[in-house]
Each structure stands twice: as C-alpha cells, then as structure tokens.
N, C-alpha and C positions, 0 to 999 in steps of 0.2 A: 333277790325284794325287789317289789314295784310300788314304786312310790307315783300316785296321780296329783297335778298340779292343776289348781284351776281357779278361779276367782268366784264370790256372791258380789260383790261391789267393789272391785279392785281394778288392779292395773297390773302389769308386769310379770303373767303366767307364763307364759312364752320363755320371756329372759330368764324369768327364775328357773325353769324346767333344764333350759341350756345349762345354766351356772350346775346347777345340782347334779345334770349328768356329766358336765366336762370334769366334774368333782371326785364325783364314783370312777371314771375312766381311767382318772389320774391315781387315785386310789387302789385299784382293783385291776386294772392292767385292760379291762373289758368293760366296755357300758354303752347302752343303747336311749338314744331320744325319740320318742316316737310322739309327734304333731297328730293327736286326733281331735280338733276343735270341730262341731260338727257344722260351724259357721264359716270356716273355712281356715287355711292356712296362712302364714305369714313367711315361716324360714327359709321357702326357696327363694324370695324376693331379699331376704337378710343376707342370706350367705352366699357364699360362692359354690354354687349349685350345678354338679353334671346333669346335662338334660335326662339322662336317664334316669335320676332319681327326683324330678320334680313331681310332686303329686305319687309321691309311691307307693304311698297308702291304698291307694286306689286298688293298684294292681295287686296289691297282699289281699283285699276285702275281694276281690273279684278275680283269683285267679284262675287262669286256665290250663288244660293240660293234669297230667299224671302228678307233678310236685306238689312236695307238702307248703306247709304254709311257711315251715321254717326255709324252707327254698327259698318261697317267694319274699320274705322278709330280708335273707340277704342277695338277692339280688336287685331289692327296690332302696337298697340303701345307699345312702352317700358317706364313704368313711373318711374320717377327719382324724386321724393317728389311731388311738384305743377307742373314740366313739363311733358310732353306726347311725344316722340320723335318718329317719326314714319321715318324708314330709307330705302336709297332707295336700289335698287340690286345692286352690284358691278359691275356686269357685261354690259357691255356699251350698249349692245343689248335689254338686258331684260329692265335697266333704261329708254332707250328712247322708249320701246314699252309703258311703263306708261303714255306718252302722248297722247297715241291714244287708252284710254280704250272702254270699252261697256257701259261704264256708266260715265259720266263727272263729276269726283270726285272734278275739281277745284271749282266748282260752291258750293258743300258742305261745302266749308271752312269756308264761313258766318256765318256758322250753330254750328260751333266747338265751347264748350264753354271757353270762354277766348281769349286774343290776340293770332294771328297766326302769326309765322315767318317763312319763305320759302325758303330755300335756292336753286338757282335755276341756279348756276355754271356758267359758261362765257354766255355771253350774244350776241347773233350775229344775226344780219337781218335773216329770216327765223327760229331761233330756235324754238323749239316745245313748249317752255314755254312763247313765245308772249302773248297768251291770259290770260297766269297768271299775267305776269307782267301789264297787262292795266287795270286788276281787281282790283289791289291790290291799297291801299290807299298811299302807299309811295313806292319807288326802290330805294333800297342804294345800290352805286354803290362802289366795295370796289377797292381802290388803294393804291399803296405803294409812298412813298413821292420823289422815285426815277424820273429822270427828263424825261425819255421816257414813262414811264408809266404813271406819272401825267399829261403832256400835251396830250396824246392821250386820255385819260380817261376824262380831260378837253374838248376836242374836241368834244367826244360823248355825254356829258352833252349839251353842246352849238348846236349841229345838231337835242336835241331831241331823240337822238338812230338812226337816219337817216344815211345808208350806201349810199345812192344817192338819188337826187332830188323827185325820184319818190315811194320812201319808205316811208310808213306812221308815221313809225319811233313808238315813244311814245309821242307825242305831247299830251300837256293836263295831263300828269303822273307828278307827283310830285317826281322829282328826286333829289336824297340826292349823297353828297359823303362821305365815308369814309375813314379816312387814316389809313393804317395800318403801323406804325414804326419799319419797317423790316430794319436790315442793310444791308449796300451793296449801292455801286452804288456812282454816284453823285447824290444828294440829294437839293430839293426846302425848303426852309426853311417853319416853318410853318405860318409865318406873309405872306410870297411871295404867299403860296398858297390858305390863308384865302382871299387874295383880287383877287388871279385870278380866284377862285370857285366864287365870285359875291353874299355872302350868301349862297350857296350852300351845303357848309361844315358844315357836321352833327358831325362830332368829330374826334378825332385823338387818336387813340389808342395805347398804349405802347405795347412796344415788351416783353411781361412777360410771358415765357413760362412756370412757375411754376404753375401759376394761371389758365392759361389753362388747363394743364393736370390734377389739382384736378376737375375741371369741368368735363373733360373728365372720370375722374374715379366714378364719381357722388356725389361730394361735393355740397354740396346748397350754395347759394351766403352768408347764415347767418353764414355759417363756419366762427369757428375761423381764420383759416387761411387765409381767402378772406375776410374779412371784410375789413383790410385796405390795399386791393389790387388796385393798379392804375386802371387797366384796367377796373376791377368791377365798379369801380366809375365813370368812363370815358362811360362805357354802360350804366348804369343806366341814365347819364347826356344825352347822346343820345337817349334813349327812350324818356324821355322829350321834346325833340326836335323834334322829330317825329310825337309824339302824339301832339303837340301844332301845326303841321304844317297841319295833316290829320284833324283836326277841323276847323282849318281855312280854309281848299279846301273845307269842307262842307258847 
C-alpha cells in the first residue's frame, strides 16, 4: 500500500507521515517513509540521521551505475528498527530536481518491501508530485481545525484537487482528510468537521509534542513511553481506516 501525505492549506504533513509510517512498521514488521517534498526536506534535521542518509532521495533519483532503483533505495535509507527512512535534500532546488530524474523512481515504490508512506508537502496544481499522488492507493490531506484552513481543505477535496474546470485534478483517487489538532485560531468542533467532510475524515490527531519528539529521536512505537500515547493510538486507527478504504477501492 502507498499512502501519500500532504497539505492544501495546513500543517503537520511530515509529522503525520512519520506517525503513519511508524505505525505501519509496528503493525507489519516493515515500512518505508519517503520524504519527497519538492520544497525541500526537514527530516534529516529532526532525526538522528546517519551522514550517508542525508538527502538520500537525490541518490535514488540520480542513481549511477548498473544498480536497480530498489538497490538505490536500500543504500540511501536510514534504518530505524522496522522503519526505513529516505530523506529529501534540504535545498529546494535539489529537492525539486528529484522529481525529474533519469530513472523514474516513483514506479519502484510498488516493489519496496512493506507499505510506503510518502510525504509530498504542499499540494498545488502543477506540482511535480502529481504523478505520485495519482499512483497512490490513498492521498491523505492534512489540515488544522482552524476555520480558514478547514474550509479551504474541504473545498479542495470536494473539487477533487482541481483548481480550474480544465484541471484534471485527482478525480478517482481516494482522498481523505486528517486533522492535526494544533492550537490557535477560531476552530471547528470535531462533530462539525466530521459532518462537513462527508465520510472523508480519516482521523483527528491530538497535539502531543513529546511523543513526536521521541519518534524523531528513534523511539519505536513499542517503547514504553509511547505505549499509551494518544497520538500513536490515533495513527494506528487511521492506518486501519486507510487500509480498509484502499482494499474497498481495489
């Protein structure tokens, strides 16, 4: 299963992608987190990343020699227990270039062992991540409960990702919404958003900075400090909802 995680007008896409990938690794024994934000990556600066793994997506996209894309992914990955993380370059120019590679690495995602979560950053018409979004089993759009963010995200979902009538958008793709319960602003209630999203609300992640920090430091979901974490429990529940939806689509 491939889950693409991004935002139309929200926050927390990278953090949500990490939570989902960690939950998948815990559930299935192996999973991947691919940071593919064309605006530049942040994971290498948040995690204890080995020097060889910094900006690993660039080495996958522009792999040299006779090796396969799968071998390139393996060599570029930072291994954290059952989770393999491939980080994007921090520089936006280099990160954007990863989406115009000599070898199309997007097609190799289906061949990776275990499920794959891809952080695509902001989703705009014309973004180079569009082929990736269209090939994913589910696209999870991140929003906050703040009124303007939630309304614009709901409108974007309703239009199927189209900015104009001529835009092909993401019609036919399983689009879901996850709310990150970040503080600040005038907010909608959980029940209001659940009704407004018309069955597309995949989950509501609580703001739990301590748990997220532990994951960035390499803690596994089975760590006793995370065992009773509300955000980890909700991430696991979201995985089940996305998996069920993907199987229903197939």
